[in-house]
Backbone as numpy.savetxt, mean C-alpha at the origin, in Angstrom:
# Nx Ny Nz CAx CAy CAz Cx Cy Cz
19.54 -17.41 12.63 18.72 -16.23 12.63 19.60 -14.97 12.63
20.66 -14.98 13.36 21.55 -13.82 13.40 22.16 -13.54 12.04
22.52 -14.61 11.32 23.08 -14.44 9.99 22.07 -13.79 9.04
20.83 -14.24 9.15 19.76 -13.69 8.32 19.58 -12.20 8.60
19.53 -11.82 9.87 19.36 -10.42 10.24 20.55 -9.58 9.79
21.75 -10.12 9.94 22.95 -9.40 9.52 22.93 -9.16 8.01
22.52 -10.19 7.26 22.43 -10.06 5.80 21.37 -9.02 5.41
20.22 -9.06 6.08 19.15 -8.10 5.79 19.60 -6.68 6.08
20.31 -6.49 7.18 20.79 -5.15 7.53 21.84 -4.65 6.52
22.64 -5.56 6.01 23.61 -5.18 4.98 22.89 -4.71 3.72
21.85 -5.43 3.34 21.09 -5.06 2.15 20.43 -3.70 2.34
19.93 -3.44 3.54 19.23 -2.19 3.80 20.15 -0.98 3.77
21.42 -1.19 3.89 22.38 -0.09 3.84 22.66 0.35 2.40
22.24 -0.46 1.44 22.47 -0.18 0.03 21.55 0.95 -0.45
22.08 1.88 -1.23 21.29 3.02 -1.71 20.15 2.61 -2.62
20.37 1.60 -3.44 19.31 1.13 -4.33 18.15 0.56 -3.53
18.45 -0.22 -2.49 17.40 -0.78 -1.64 16.62 0.34 -0.96
17.31 1.37 -0.49 16.65 2.48 0.19 15.74 3.24 -0.76
16.16 3.40 -2.00 15.32 4.08 -2.99 14.06 3.28 -3.27
14.21 1.97 -3.43 13.06 1.10 -3.68 12.12 1.11 -2.48
12.66 1.00 -1.28 11.83 0.99 -0.08 11.16 2.34 0.12
11.83 3.42 -0.24 11.24 4.75 -0.12 10.00 4.87 -0.99
10.06 4.32 -2.19 8.90 4.32 -3.08 7.77 3.51 -2.47
8.10 2.33 -1.96 7.09 1.48 -1.34 6.46 2.17 -0.13
7.28 2.78 0.69 6.77 3.47 1.88 5.83 4.60 1.47
6.15 5.29 0.38 5.28 6.36 -0.10 3.93 5.85 -0.56
3.93 4.73 -1.27 2.68 4.12 -1.74 1.85 3.66 -0.55
2.48 2.99 0.42 1.75 2.52 1.58 1.19 3.68 2.40
1.94 4.78 2.47 1.45 5.95 3.17 0.23 6.56 2.50
0.25 6.58 1.16 -0.88 7.10 0.40 -2.12 6.24 0.61
-1.94 4.93 0.58 -3.06 4.00 0.80 -3.62 4.19 2.21
-2.74 4.30 3.20 -3.18 4.50 4.58 -4.00 5.78 4.70
-3.53 6.83 4.07 -4.23 8.11 4.14 -5.61 8.01 3.49
-5.70 7.33 2.35 -6.98 7.17 1.67 -7.96 6.37 2.52
-7.49 5.32 3.18 -8.35 4.51 4.04 -8.79 5.34 5.25
-7.89 6.12 5.82 -8.23 6.92 7.00 -9.28 7.98 6.66
-9.21 8.56 5.47 -10.13 9.63 5.09 -11.48 9.06 4.65
-11.48 8.02 3.84 -12.72 7.50 3.26 -13.34 6.38 4.08
-12.56 5.69 4.87 -13.08 4.56 5.64 -13.19 3.29 4.83
-12.77 3.32 3.57 -12.84 2.12 2.72 -11.63 1.24 2.96
-11.85 -0.04 3.07 -10.75 -0.98 3.28 -10.33 -1.66 2.00
-11.26 -1.88 1.09 -10.89 -2.55 -0.16 -11.80 -2.09 -1.28
-11.29 -2.16 -2.46 -12.05 -1.83 -3.66 -11.66 -2.83 -4.73
-12.64 -3.30 -5.45 -12.36 -4.28 -6.51 -12.40 -3.57 -7.85
-11.68 -4.12 -8.79 -11.61 -3.55 -10.12 -12.88 -3.87 -10.89
-13.25 -2.99 -11.78 -14.39 -3.25 -12.66 -14.07 -4.43 -13.56
-15.06 -5.25 -13.80 -14.88 -6.36 -14.71 -14.36 -7.63 -14.06
-14.19 -7.63 -12.74 -13.69 -8.84 -12.09 -14.83 -9.68 -11.53
-16.07 -9.19 -11.67 -17.19 -9.95 -11.15 -17.48 -9.64 -9.69
-16.65 -8.87 -9.07 -16.88 -8.49 -7.68 -17.71 -7.23 -7.61
-18.11 -6.88 -6.42 -18.89 -5.66 -6.29 -17.98 -4.44 -6.47
-18.58 -3.37 -6.83 -17.85 -2.13 -7.05 -18.09 -1.22 -5.86
-17.03 -0.75 -5.26 -17.15 0.15 -4.12 -17.06 1.57 -4.64
-18.11 2.34 -4.38 -18.14 3.73 -4.81 -18.34 4.63 -3.60
-17.89 5.85 -3.68 -18.15 6.78 -2.59 -19.66 6.96 -2.38
-20.08 7.16 -1.16 -21.51 7.25 -0.83 -22.21 8.35 -1.60
-21.54 9.45 -1.87 -22.20 10.57 -2.55 -22.57 10.22 -3.98
-21.93 9.24 -4.58 -22.27 8.83 -5.95 -23.37 7.78 -5.99
-23.60 7.07 -4.90 -24.58 5.99 -4.91 -25.95 6.45 -4.44
-26.04 7.58 -3.75 -27.34 8.09 -3.30 -28.04 8.81 -4.43
-29.33 8.64 -4.49 -30.12 9.34 -5.52 -31.28 10.05 -4.90
């Protein structure tokens, strides 16, 4: 286990890894913010046969 952690920490020191992780962290932050604001946990794509999640203001008539 120590070898695995040491190897992972070595990889994390690499600039390319940090750039990739920075992008991922940005995407996850955006998703978190969207969930916090809208309260939606999941949305399915059109055409997959699943239900479509729309904002409440668009579904009320």
